[in-house]
All heavy atoms as TSV, in Angstrom:
chain	resi	resn	atom	element	x	y	z
A	1	MET	N	N	0.846	-1.163	0.000
A	1	MET	CA	C	0.000	0.000	0.000
A	1	MET	C	C	0.903	1.243	0.000
A	1	MET	O	O	1.748	1.415	0.869
A	1	MET	CB	C	-0.908	-0.027	1.221
A	1	MET	CG	C	-1.731	1.182	1.345
A	1	MET	SD	S	-2.995	1.273	2.648
A	1	MET	CE	C	-2.671	0.029	3.779
A	2	LEU	N	N	0.732	2.094	-0.971
A	2	LEU	CA	C	1.542	3.303	-1.086
A	2	LEU	C	C	0.996	4.458	-0.263
A	2	LEU	O	O	1.746	5.322	0.168
A	2	LEU	CB	C	1.644	3.724	-2.545
A	2	LEU	CG	C	2.361	2.744	-3.468
A	2	LEU	CD1	C	2.280	3.223	-4.901
A	2	LEU	CD2	C	3.798	2.582	-3.047
A	3	ILE	N	N	-0.314	4.505	-0.069
A	3	ILE	CA	C	-0.919	5.558	0.747
A	3	ILE	C	C	-1.804	4.915	1.798
A	3	ILE	O	O	-2.229	3.766	1.666
A	3	ILE	CB	C	-1.750	6.546	-0.093
A	3	ILE	CG1	C	-2.936	5.822	-0.726
A	3	ILE	CG2	C	-0.918	7.235	-1.134
A	3	ILE	CD1	C	-3.970	6.753	-1.272
A	4	ASP	N	N	-2.078	5.664	2.852
A	4	ASP	CA	C	-2.990	5.203	3.890
A	4	ASP	C	C	-4.332	5.883	3.660
A	4	ASP	O	O	-4.488	7.069	3.963
A	4	ASP	CB	C	-2.437	5.556	5.274
A	4	ASP	CG	C	-3.338	5.080	6.396
A	4	ASP	OD1	O	-4.258	4.290	6.118
A	4	ASP	OD2	O	-3.112	5.507	7.538
A	5	PRO	N	N	-5.316	5.162	3.104
A	5	PRO	CA	C	-6.598	5.802	2.802
A	5	PRO	C	C	-7.372	6.217	4.048
A	5	PRO	O	O	-8.323	6.983	3.954
A	5	PRO	CB	C	-7.350	4.741	1.998
A	5	PRO	CG	C	-6.703	3.461	2.342
A	5	PRO	CD	C	-5.283	3.773	2.692
A	6	ASN	N	N	-6.972	5.727	5.206
A	6	ASN	CA	C	-7.661	6.072	6.447
A	6	ASN	C	C	-6.961	7.186	7.218
A	6	ASN	O	O	-7.326	7.476	8.352
A	6	ASN	CB	C	-7.790	4.826	7.327
A	6	ASN	CG	C	-8.599	3.765	6.631
A	6	ASN	OD1	O	-9.665	4.027	6.110
A	6	ASN	ND2	N	-8.070	2.564	6.578
A	7	ALA	N	N	-5.970	7.809	6.618
A	7	ALA	CA	C	-5.267	8.913	7.263
A	7	ALA	C	C	-6.222	10.097	7.434
A	7	ALA	O	O	-7.139	10.292	6.615
A	7	ALA	CB	C	-4.063	9.330	6.434
A	8	PRO	N	N	-6.024	10.874	8.472
A	8	PRO	CA	C	-6.913	12.023	8.696
A	8	PRO	C	C	-6.922	13.029	7.540
A	8	PRO	O	O	-7.918	13.725	7.337
A	8	PRO	CB	C	-6.342	12.678	9.962
A	8	PRO	CG	C	-5.565	11.615	10.635
A	8	PRO	CD	C	-5.078	10.689	9.559
A	9	PHE	N	N	-5.859	13.094	6.780
A	9	PHE	CA	C	-5.804	14.001	5.640
A	9	PHE	C	C	-6.904	13.706	4.628
A	9	PHE	O	O	-7.452	14.620	4.000
A	9	PHE	CB	C	-4.433	13.902	4.965
A	9	PHE	CG	C	-4.293	14.765	3.752
A	9	PHE	CD1	C	-4.095	16.129	3.872
A	9	PHE	CD2	C	-4.359	14.223	2.477
A	9	PHE	CE1	C	-3.971	16.935	2.750
A	9	PHE	CE2	C	-4.226	15.013	1.356
A	9	PHE	CZ	C	-4.032	16.381	1.492
A	10	PHE	N	N	-7.259	12.442	4.443
A	10	PHE	CA	C	-8.252	12.038	3.448
A	10	PHE	C	C	-9.660	11.943	4.017
A	10	PHE	O	O	-10.550	11.351	3.410
A	10	PHE	CB	C	-7.863	10.690	2.831
A	10	PHE	CG	C	-6.571	10.730	2.095
A	10	PHE	CD1	C	-5.491	9.963	2.514
A	10	PHE	CD2	C	-6.409	11.534	0.987
A	10	PHE	CE1	C	-4.292	9.989	1.840
A	10	PHE	CE2	C	-5.211	11.570	0.304
A	10	PHE	CZ	C	-4.151	10.800	0.733
A	11	ARG	N	N	-9.911	12.528	5.183
A	11	ARG	CA	C	-11.220	12.434	5.827
A	11	ARG	C	C	-12.300	13.148	5.018
A	11	ARG	O	O	-13.410	12.651	4.879
A	11	ARG	CB	C	-11.133	13.012	7.235
A	11	ARG	CG	C	-12.430	12.949	7.998
A	11	ARG	CD	C	-12.301	13.521	9.378
A	11	ARG	NE	N	-11.732	14.869	9.270
A	11	ARG	CZ	C	-10.817	15.354	10.100
A	11	ARG	NH1	N	-10.371	14.624	11.080
A	11	ARG	NH2	N	-10.357	16.578	9.948
A	12	HIS	N	N	-11.975	14.316	4.466
A	12	HIS	CA	C	-12.970	15.091	3.721
A	12	HIS	C	C	-13.115	14.557	2.302
A	12	HIS	O	O	-12.137	14.225	1.639
A	12	HIS	CB	C	-12.569	16.560	3.666
A	12	HIS	CG	C	-12.473	17.188	5.014
A	12	HIS	ND1	N	-13.565	17.426	5.801
A	12	HIS	CD2	C	-11.406	17.611	5.733
A	12	HIS	CE1	C	-13.197	17.979	6.931
A	12	HIS	NE2	N	-11.871	18.095	6.918
A	13	LEU	N	N	-14.345	14.520	1.825
A	13	LEU	CA	C	-14.625	14.010	0.484
A	13	LEU	C	C	-13.964	14.855	-0.592
A	13	LEU	O	O	-13.432	14.318	-1.567
A	13	LEU	CB	C	-16.137	13.946	0.250
A	13	LEU	CG	C	-16.591	13.479	-1.125
A	13	LEU	CD1	C	-16.141	12.045	-1.379
A	13	LEU	CD2	C	-18.087	13.598	-1.256
A	14	TRP	N	N	-13.961	16.165	-0.445
A	14	TRP	CA	C	-13.400	17.038	-1.474
A	14	TRP	C	C	-11.902	16.804	-1.641
A	14	TRP	O	O	-11.384	16.922	-2.746
A	14	TRP	CB	C	-13.710	18.502	-1.202
A	14	TRP	CG	C	-13.012	19.099	-0.023
A	14	TRP	CD1	C	-13.469	19.132	1.262
A	14	TRP	CD2	C	-11.735	19.724	-0.008
A	14	TRP	NE1	N	-12.554	19.746	2.070
A	14	TRP	CE2	C	-11.477	20.127	1.323
A	14	TRP	CE3	C	-10.780	19.990	-0.983
A	14	TRP	CZ2	C	-10.301	20.772	1.687
A	14	TRP	CZ3	C	-9.610	20.639	-0.607
A	14	TRP	CH2	C	-9.383	21.028	0.718
A	15	VAL	N	N	-11.209	16.439	-0.573
A	15	VAL	CA	C	-9.773	16.158	-0.664
A	15	VAL	C	C	-9.547	14.879	-1.463
A	15	VAL	O	O	-8.670	14.816	-2.329
A	15	VAL	CB	C	-9.145	16.048	0.744
A	15	VAL	CG1	C	-7.700	15.576	0.660
A	15	VAL	CG2	C	-9.251	17.364	1.490
A	16	ARG	N	N	-10.361	13.870	-1.192
A	16	ARG	CA	C	-10.222	12.606	-1.931
A	16	ARG	C	C	-10.537	12.792	-3.402
A	16	ARG	O	O	-9.827	12.273	-4.267
A	16	ARG	CB	C	-11.130	11.543	-1.321
A	16	ARG	CG	C	-10.605	11.041	0.015
A	16	ARG	CD	C	-11.491	9.988	0.599
A	16	ARG	NE	N	-12.530	10.683	1.368
A	16	ARG	CZ	C	-13.747	10.230	1.553
A	16	ARG	NH1	N	-14.128	9.095	1.030
A	16	ARG	NH2	N	-14.611	10.918	2.267
A	17	ILE	N	N	-11.582	13.556	-3.706
A	17	ILE	CA	C	-11.938	13.795	-5.108
A	17	ILE	C	C	-10.816	14.559	-5.814
A	17	ILE	O	O	-10.427	14.221	-6.933
A	17	ILE	CB	C	-13.276	14.552	-5.198
A	17	ILE	CG1	C	-14.413	13.633	-4.760
A	17	ILE	CG2	C	-13.514	15.079	-6.607
A	17	ILE	CD1	C	-15.750	14.319	-4.641
A	18	LEU	N	N	-10.292	15.589	-5.157
A	18	LEU	CA	C	-9.227	16.387	-5.757
A	18	LEU	C	C	-7.973	15.553	-6.007
A	18	LEU	O	O	-7.315	15.695	-7.044
A	18	LEU	CB	C	-8.907	17.573	-4.851
A	18	LEU	CG	C	-8.080	18.688	-5.440
A	18	LEU	CD1	C	-8.835	19.353	-6.584
A	18	LEU	CD2	C	-7.741	19.702	-4.372
A	19	CYS	N	N	-7.649	14.651	-5.073
A	19	CYS	CA	C	-6.457	13.810	-5.224
A	19	CYS	C	C	-6.592	12.820	-6.375
A	19	CYS	O	O	-5.593	12.332	-6.895
A	19	CYS	CB	C	-6.179	13.058	-3.926
A	19	CYS	SG	S	-5.535	14.101	-2.614
A	20	VAL	N	N	-7.812	12.521	-6.764
A	20	VAL	CA	C	-8.038	11.614	-7.889
A	20	VAL	C	C	-8.147	12.389	-9.201
A	20	VAL	O	O	-7.573	11.991	-10.216
A	20	VAL	CB	C	-9.309	10.762	-7.654
A	20	VAL	CG1	C	-9.665	9.954	-8.877
A	20	VAL	CG2	C	-9.112	9.859	-6.448
A	21	VAL	N	N	-8.843	13.503	-9.181
A	21	VAL	CA	C	-9.119	14.252	-10.410
A	21	VAL	C	C	-7.863	14.922	-10.972
A	21	VAL	O	O	-7.666	14.940	-12.190
A	21	VAL	CB	C	-10.243	15.279	-10.167
A	21	VAL	CG1	C	-10.361	16.263	-11.310
A	21	VAL	CG2	C	-11.558	14.565	-9.946
A	22	LEU	N	N	-7.017	15.462	-10.116
A	22	LEU	CA	C	-5.834	16.174	-10.613
A	22	LEU	C	C	-4.897	15.285	-11.441
A	22	LEU	O	O	-4.511	15.690	-12.541
A	22	LEU	CB	C	-5.090	16.832	-9.459
A	22	LEU	CG	C	-5.744	18.092	-8.899
A	22	LEU	CD1	C	-4.934	18.637	-7.734
A	22	LEU	CD2	C	-5.929	19.135	-9.961
A	23	PRO	N	N	-4.504	14.089	-10.979
A	23	PRO	CA	C	-3.650	13.265	-11.843
A	23	PRO	C	C	-4.345	12.815	-13.133
A	23	PRO	O	O	-3.711	12.732	-14.183
A	23	PRO	CB	C	-3.284	12.054	-10.981
A	23	PRO	CG	C	-3.632	12.404	-9.609
A	23	PRO	CD	C	-4.643	13.493	-9.655
A	24	LEU	N	N	-5.662	12.552	-13.043
A	24	LEU	CA	C	-6.375	12.153	-14.255
A	24	LEU	C	C	-6.471	13.309	-15.247
A	24	LEU	O	O	-6.341	13.097	-16.461
A	24	LEU	CB	C	-7.765	11.626	-13.896
A	24	LEU	CG	C	-7.777	10.299	-13.138
A	24	LEU	CD1	C	-9.208	9.922	-12.756
A	24	LEU	CD2	C	-7.123	9.198	-13.930
A	25	ALA	N	N	-6.677	14.511	-14.748
A	25	ALA	CA	C	-6.704	15.677	-15.630
A	25	ALA	C	C	-5.335	15.904	-16.261
A	25	ALA	O	O	-5.235	16.250	-17.445
A	25	ALA	CB	C	-7.151	16.913	-14.851
A	26	TRP	N	N	-4.292	15.691	-15.488
A	26	TRP	CA	C	-2.945	15.865	-16.042
A	26	TRP	C	C	-2.651	14.773	-17.081
A	26	TRP	O	O	-1.938	15.021	-18.060
A	26	TRP	CB	C	-1.903	15.854	-14.925
A	26	TRP	CG	C	-0.613	16.422	-15.410
A	26	TRP	CD1	C	0.490	15.724	-15.810
A	26	TRP	CD2	C	-0.299	17.794	-15.596
A	26	TRP	NE1	N	1.469	16.581	-16.220
A	26	TRP	CE2	C	1.010	17.866	-16.098
A	26	TRP	CE3	C	-0.994	18.978	-15.377
A	26	TRP	CZ2	C	1.626	19.068	-16.391
A	26	TRP	CZ3	C	-0.376	20.171	-15.668
A	26	TRP	CH2	C	0.924	20.201	-16.170
A	27	ALA	N	N	-3.199	13.593	-16.883
A	27	ALA	CA	C	-3.027	12.524	-17.872
A	27	ALA	C	C	-3.682	12.918	-19.198
A	27	ALA	O	O	-3.116	12.673	-20.263
A	27	ALA	CB	C	-3.624	11.222	-17.345
A	28	VAL	N	N	-4.841	13.539	-19.127
A	28	VAL	CA	C	-5.505	14.013	-20.349
A	28	VAL	C	C	-4.658	15.089	-21.020
A	28	VAL	O	O	-4.496	15.092	-22.243
A	28	VAL	CB	C	-6.929	14.532	-20.033
A	28	VAL	CG1	C	-7.545	15.228	-21.239
A	28	VAL	CG2	C	-7.810	13.399	-19.552
A	29	PHE	N	N	-4.099	15.993	-20.223
A	29	PHE	CA	C	-3.226	17.030	-20.769
A	29	PHE	C	C	-2.026	16.404	-21.481
A	29	PHE	O	O	-1.661	16.827	-22.578
A	29	PHE	CB	C	-2.762	17.961	-19.646
A	29	PHE	CG	C	-1.706	18.930	-20.067
A	29	PHE	CD1	C	-2.027	20.029	-20.842
A	29	PHE	CD2	C	-0.388	18.736	-19.707
A	29	PHE	CE1	C	-1.050	20.928	-21.238
A	29	PHE	CE2	C	0.599	19.622	-20.093
A	29	PHE	CZ	C	0.259	20.724	-20.872
A	30	GLU	N	N	-1.412	15.410	-20.861
A	30	GLU	CA	C	-0.254	14.754	-21.470
A	30	GLU	C	C	-0.647	14.011	-22.749
A	30	GLU	O	O	0.133	13.964	-23.693
A	30	GLU	CB	C	0.406	13.793	-20.479
A	30	GLU	CG	C	1.060	14.475	-19.302
A	30	GLU	CD	C	2.259	15.333	-19.666
A	30	GLU	OE1	O	2.765	15.239	-20.796
A	30	GLU	OE2	O	2.694	16.100	-18.799
A	31	LEU	N	N	-1.835	13.453	-22.777
A	31	LEU	CA	C	-2.314	12.795	-23.992
A	31	LEU	C	C	-2.457	13.816	-25.119
A	31	LEU	O	O	-2.043	13.556	-26.256
A	31	LEU	CB	C	-3.654	12.104	-23.721
A	31	LEU	CG	C	-4.310	11.422	-24.916
A	31	LEU	CD1	C	-3.454	10.267	-25.410
A	31	LEU	CD2	C	-5.691	10.958	-24.537
A	32	ILE	N	N	-3.014	14.964	-24.807
A	32	ILE	CA	C	-3.178	16.025	-25.807
A	32	ILE	C	C	-1.815	16.509	-26.298
A	32	ILE	O	O	-1.636	16.796	-27.482
A	32	ILE	CB	C	-4.008	17.185	-25.222
A	32	ILE	CG1	C	-5.444	16.725	-24.997
A	32	ILE	CG2	C	-3.973	18.405	-26.128
A	32	ILE	CD1	C	-6.284	17.690	-24.184
A	33	MET	N	N	-0.843	16.590	-25.397
A	33	MET	CA	C	0.492	17.076	-25.764
A	33	MET	C	C	1.316	16.001	-26.494
A	33	MET	O	O	2.391	16.293	-27.002
A	33	MET	CB	C	1.268	17.535	-24.530
A	33	MET	CG	C	0.652	18.671	-23.772
A	33	MET	SD	S	0.111	20.112	-24.621
A	33	MET	CE	C	1.234	20.759	-25.620
A	34	GLY	N	N	0.827	14.774	-26.516
A	34	GLY	CA	C	1.512	13.716	-27.255
A	34	GLY	C	C	2.595	13.000	-26.469
A	34	GLY	O	O	3.575	12.534	-27.063
A	35	SER	N	N	2.433	12.892	-25.163
A	35	SER	CA	C	3.411	12.200	-24.315
A	35	SER	C	C	2.763	10.953	-23.704
A	35	SER	O	O	2.229	11.008	-22.589
A	35	SER	CB	C	3.902	13.126	-23.202
A	35	SER	OG	O	4.506	14.266	-23.739
A	36	PRO	N	N	2.791	9.837	-24.411
A	36	PRO	CA	C	2.087	8.652	-23.909
A	36	PRO	C	C	2.665	8.088	-22.611
A	36	PRO	O	O	1.915	7.574	-21.775
A	36	PRO	CB	C	2.200	7.644	-25.047
A	36	PRO	CG	C	3.362	8.101	-25.854
A	36	PRO	CD	C	3.434	9.586	-25.698
A	37	PHE	N	N	3.981	8.185	-22.419
A	37	PHE	CA	C	4.567	7.659	-21.186
A	37	PHE	C	C	4.015	8.384	-19.966
A	37	PHE	O	O	3.590	7.764	-18.993
A	37	PHE	CB	C	6.096	7.776	-21.221
A	37	PHE	CG	C	6.740	7.417	-19.919
A	37	PHE	CD1	C	6.876	6.085	-19.551
A	37	PHE	CD2	C	7.184	8.399	-19.046
A	37	PHE	CE1	C	7.451	5.740	-18.336
A	37	PHE	CE2	C	7.768	8.069	-17.839
A	37	PHE	CZ	C	7.900	6.729	-17.484
A	38	TRP	N	N	4.003	9.720	-20.003
A	38	TRP	CA	C	3.519	10.492	-18.869
A	38	TRP	C	C	2.010	10.348	-18.717
A	38	TRP	O	O	1.482	10.389	-17.597
A	38	TRP	CB	C	3.918	11.951	-19.006
A	38	TRP	CG	C	5.387	12.119	-18.851
A	38	TRP	CD1	C	6.285	12.407	-19.822
A	38	TRP	CD2	C	6.146	11.962	-17.635
A	38	TRP	NE1	N	7.554	12.442	-19.293
A	38	TRP	CE2	C	7.493	12.174	-17.949
A	38	TRP	CE3	C	5.810	11.665	-16.326
A	38	TRP	CZ2	C	8.509	12.108	-17.004
A	38	TRP	CZ3	C	6.817	11.593	-15.371
A	38	TRP	CH2	C	8.141	11.815	-15.716
A	39	MET	N	N	1.316	10.179	-19.821
A	39	MET	CA	C	-0.124	9.952	-19.748
A	39	MET	C	C	-0.420	8.662	-19.002
A	39	MET	O	O	-1.282	8.627	-18.129
A	39	MET	CB	C	-0.715	9.911	-21.159
A	39	MET	CG	C	-2.220	9.766	-21.208
A	39	MET	SD	S	-2.894	8.087	-21.301
A	39	MET	CE	C	-2.074	7.406	-22.693
A	40	ILE	N	N	0.308	7.614	-19.322
A	40	ILE	CA	C	0.102	6.333	-18.645
A	40	ILE	C	C	0.478	6.442	-17.177
A	40	ILE	O	O	-0.231	5.933	-16.297
A	40	ILE	CB	C	0.903	5.225	-19.354
A	40	ILE	CG1	C	0.301	4.947	-20.725
A	40	ILE	CG2	C	0.949	3.954	-18.506
A	40	ILE	CD1	C	1.141	4.049	-21.596
A	41	LEU	N	N	1.569	7.119	-16.877
A	41	LEU	CA	C	2.017	7.255	-15.490
A	41	LEU	C	C	0.995	8.007	-14.641
A	41	LEU	O	O	0.603	7.538	-13.565
A	41	LEU	CB	C	3.366	7.976	-15.463
A	41	LEU	CG	C	4.075	8.025	-14.131
A	41	LEU	CD1	C	4.596	6.640	-13.775
A	41	LEU	CD2	C	5.208	9.018	-14.172
A	42	PHE	N	N	0.540	9.165	-15.110
A	42	PHE	CA	C	-0.428	9.939	-14.334
A	42	PHE	C	C	-1.803	9.287	-14.337
A	42	PHE	O	O	-2.523	9.348	-13.328
A	42	PHE	CB	C	-0.512	11.373	-14.867
A	42	PHE	CG	C	0.621	12.228	-14.406
A	42	PHE	CD1	C	1.698	12.489	-15.227
A	42	PHE	CD2	C	0.618	12.769	-13.138
A	42	PHE	CE1	C	2.751	13.274	-14.808
A	42	PHE	CE2	C	1.667	13.564	-12.694
A	42	PHE	CZ	C	2.734	13.806	-13.535
A	43	GLY	N	N	-2.182	8.662	-15.431
A	43	GLY	CA	C	-3.462	7.957	-15.464
A	43	GLY	C	C	-3.494	6.793	-14.497
A	43	GLY	O	O	-4.485	6.591	-13.778
A	44	ALA	N	N	-2.415	6.047	-14.440
A	44	ALA	CA	C	-2.351	4.918	-13.507
A	44	ALA	C	C	-2.357	5.398	-12.064
A	44	ALA	O	O	-3.017	4.790	-11.206
A	44	ALA	CB	C	-1.103	4.083	-13.782
A	45	SER	N	N	-1.665	6.485	-11.792
A	45	SER	CA	C	-1.663	6.988	-10.414
A	45	SER	C	C	-3.042	7.505	-10.016
A	45	SER	O	O	-3.487	7.296	-8.885
A	45	SER	CB	C	-0.601	8.076	-10.231
A	45	SER	OG	O	-0.908	9.200	-10.997
A	46	GLY	N	N	-3.748	8.152	-10.927
A	46	GLY	CA	C	-5.105	8.605	-10.634
A	46	GLY	C	C	-6.059	7.456	-10.397
A	46	GLY	O	O	-6.886	7.496	-9.484
A	47	LEU	N	N	-5.945	6.422	-11.206
A	47	LEU	CA	C	-6.800	5.242	-11.013
A	47	LEU	C	C	-6.475	4.523	-9.715
A	47	LEU	O	O	-7.375	4.065	-8.997
A	47	LEU	CB	C	-6.654	4.297	-12.203
A	47	LEU	CG	C	-7.199	4.811	-13.523
A	47	LEU	CD1	C	-6.873	3.825	-14.641
A	47	LEU	CD2	C	-8.683	5.058	-13.428
A	48	TYR	N	N	-5.186	4.422	-9.392
A	48	TYR	CA	C	-4.780	3.791	-8.131
A	48	TYR	C	C	-5.313	4.580	-6.935
A	48	TYR	O	O	-5.847	4.000	-5.983
A	48	TYR	CB	C	-3.259	3.683	-8.060
A	48	TYR	CG	C	-2.771	3.145	-6.744
A	48	TYR	CD1	C	-2.839	1.778	-6.472
A	48	TYR	CD2	C	-2.251	3.990	-5.767
A	48	TYR	CE1	C	-2.406	1.277	-5.258
A	48	TYR	CE2	C	-1.818	3.498	-4.555
A	48	TYR	CZ	C	-1.892	2.145	-4.304
A	48	TYR	OH	O	-1.473	1.647	-3.100
A	49	LEU	N	N	-5.182	5.902	-6.987
A	49	LEU	CA	C	-5.702	6.725	-5.895
A	49	LEU	C	C	-7.218	6.580	-5.773
A	49	LEU	O	O	-7.750	6.516	-4.663
A	49	LEU	CB	C	-5.325	8.187	-6.117
A	49	LEU	CG	C	-3.898	8.559	-5.783
A	49	LEU	CD1	C	-3.581	9.952	-6.309
A	49	LEU	CD2	C	-3.662	8.494	-4.297
A	50	GLY	N	N	-7.905	6.546	-6.889
A	50	GLY	CA	C	-9.351	6.365	-6.853
A	50	GLY	C	C	-9.743	5.057	-6.203
A	50	GLY	O	O	-10.668	5.005	-5.381
A	51	TYR	N	N	-9.039	4.000	-6.555
A	51	TYR	CA	C	-9.333	2.700	-5.964
A	51	TYR	C	C	-9.056	2.707	-4.462
A	51	TYR	O	O	-9.881	2.260	-3.663
A	51	TYR	CB	C	-8.506	1.612	-6.660
A	51	TYR	CG	C	-8.650	0.260	-6.018
A	51	TYR	CD1	C	-9.832	-0.463	-6.165
A	51	TYR	CD2	C	-7.632	-0.290	-5.254
A	51	TYR	CE1	C	-9.978	-1.699	-5.564
A	51	TYR	CE2	C	-7.759	-1.515	-4.660
A	51	TYR	CZ	C	-8.938	-2.223	-4.809
A	51	TYR	OH	O	-9.089	-3.440	-4.208
A	52	GLN	N	N	-7.899	3.221	-4.075
A	52	GLN	CA	C	-7.518	3.229	-2.656
A	52	GLN	C	C	-8.428	4.140	-1.824
A	52	GLN	O	O	-8.844	3.763	-0.725
A	52	GLN	CB	C	-6.076	3.684	-2.488
A	52	GLN	CG	C	-5.061	2.647	-2.904
A	52	GLN	CD	C	-5.070	1.437	-1.989
A	52	GLN	OE1	O	-5.171	1.564	-0.781
A	52	GLN	NE2	N	-4.976	0.272	-2.583
A	53	LEU	N	N	-8.738	5.320	-2.331
A	53	LEU	CA	C	-9.466	6.298	-1.530
A	53	LEU	C	C	-10.969	6.086	-1.499
A	53	LEU	O	O	-11.632	6.589	-0.590
A	53	LEU	CB	C	-9.155	7.714	-2.033
A	53	LEU	CG	C	-7.713	8.170	-1.850
A	53	LEU	CD1	C	-7.514	9.552	-2.460
A	53	LEU	CD2	C	-7.310	8.158	-0.393
A	54	PHE	N	N	-11.517	5.335	-2.450
A	54	PHE	CA	C	-12.962	5.152	-2.470
A	54	PHE	C	C	-13.397	3.706	-2.260
A	54	PHE	O	O	-14.528	3.481	-1.819
A	54	PHE	CB	C	-13.554	5.706	-3.763
A	54	PHE	CG	C	-13.484	7.197	-3.835
A	54	PHE	CD1	C	-12.523	7.823	-4.610
A	54	PHE	CD2	C	-14.327	7.974	-3.103
A	54	PHE	CE1	C	-12.456	9.197	-4.668
A	54	PHE	CE2	C	-14.279	9.358	-3.138
A	54	PHE	CZ	C	-13.330	9.970	-3.932
A	55	PHE	N	N	-12.552	2.737	-2.548
A	55	PHE	CA	C	-12.964	1.344	-2.391
A	55	PHE	C	C	-12.267	0.635	-1.228
A	55	PHE	O	O	-12.832	-0.277	-0.649
A	55	PHE	CB	C	-12.706	0.561	-3.687
A	55	PHE	CG	C	-13.588	1.018	-4.809
A	55	PHE	CD1	C	-13.054	1.740	-5.863
A	55	PHE	CD2	C	-14.945	0.752	-4.813
A	55	PHE	CE1	C	-13.849	2.176	-6.906
A	55	PHE	CE2	C	-15.754	1.183	-5.851
A	55	PHE	CZ	C	-15.202	1.899	-6.886
A	56	CYS	N	N	-11.055	1.042	-0.894
A	56	CYS	CA	C	-10.319	0.388	0.194
A	56	CYS	C	C	-10.402	1.135	1.510
A	56	CYS	O	O	-9.863	0.688	2.505
A	56	CYS	CB	C	-8.842	0.217	-0.199
A	56	CYS	SG	S	-8.629	-0.901	-1.584
A	57	ARG	N	N	-11.076	2.251	1.515
A	57	ARG	CA	C	-11.194	3.074	2.718
A	57	ARG	C	C	-12.210	2.461	3.666
A	57	ARG	O	O	-13.259	1.981	3.249
A	57	ARG	CB	C	-11.624	4.481	2.299
A	57	ARG	CG	C	-11.757	5.438	3.421
A	57	ARG	CD	C	-12.066	6.832	2.857
A	57	ARG	NE	N	-12.556	7.708	3.879
A	57	ARG	CZ	C	-11.787	8.338	4.737
A	57	ARG	NH1	N	-10.486	8.175	4.681
A	57	ARG	NH2	N	-12.289	9.120	5.660
A	58	ASP	N	N	-11.917	2.490	4.970
A	58	ASP	CA	C	-12.861	2.012	5.974
A	58	ASP	C	C	-14.040	2.974	6.060
A	58	ASP	O	O	-13.893	4.176	5.870
A	58	ASP	CB	C	-12.196	1.919	7.349
A	58	ASP	CG	C	-11.132	0.825	7.396
A	58	ASP	OD1	O	-11.189	-0.095	6.561
A	58	ASP	OD2	O	-10.260	0.912	8.272
A	59	ALA	N	N	-15.203	2.441	6.365
A	59	ALA	CA	C	-16.384	3.284	6.506
A	59	ALA	C	C	-16.229	4.178	7.728
A	59	ALA	O	O	-15.723	3.774	8.759
A	59	ALA	CB	C	-17.627	2.425	6.634
A	60	ASP	N	N	-16.685	5.416	7.573
A	60	ASP	CA	C	-16.591	6.376	8.693
A	60	ASP	C	C	-17.603	6.080	9.767
A	60	ASP	O	O	-18.644	5.645	9.607
A	60	ASP	CB	C	-16.779	7.807	8.186
A	60	ASP	CG	C	-15.582	8.253	7.354
A	60	ASP	OD1	O	-14.498	7.710	7.549
A	60	ASP	OD2	O	-15.783	9.143	6.515
């Protein structure tokens, strides 16, 4: 596990959404700019964060 989804930092929903949306948005930017390596890297990190922060998180 690279991040702790139950850390107090991720308690607020807006923080979790922002942590997922920003890397995915940057992946789209990299795709538009023609950099497939960086697109895959940021896209994978956004998907990983989404999985960890929304599916592996303990219920409040």
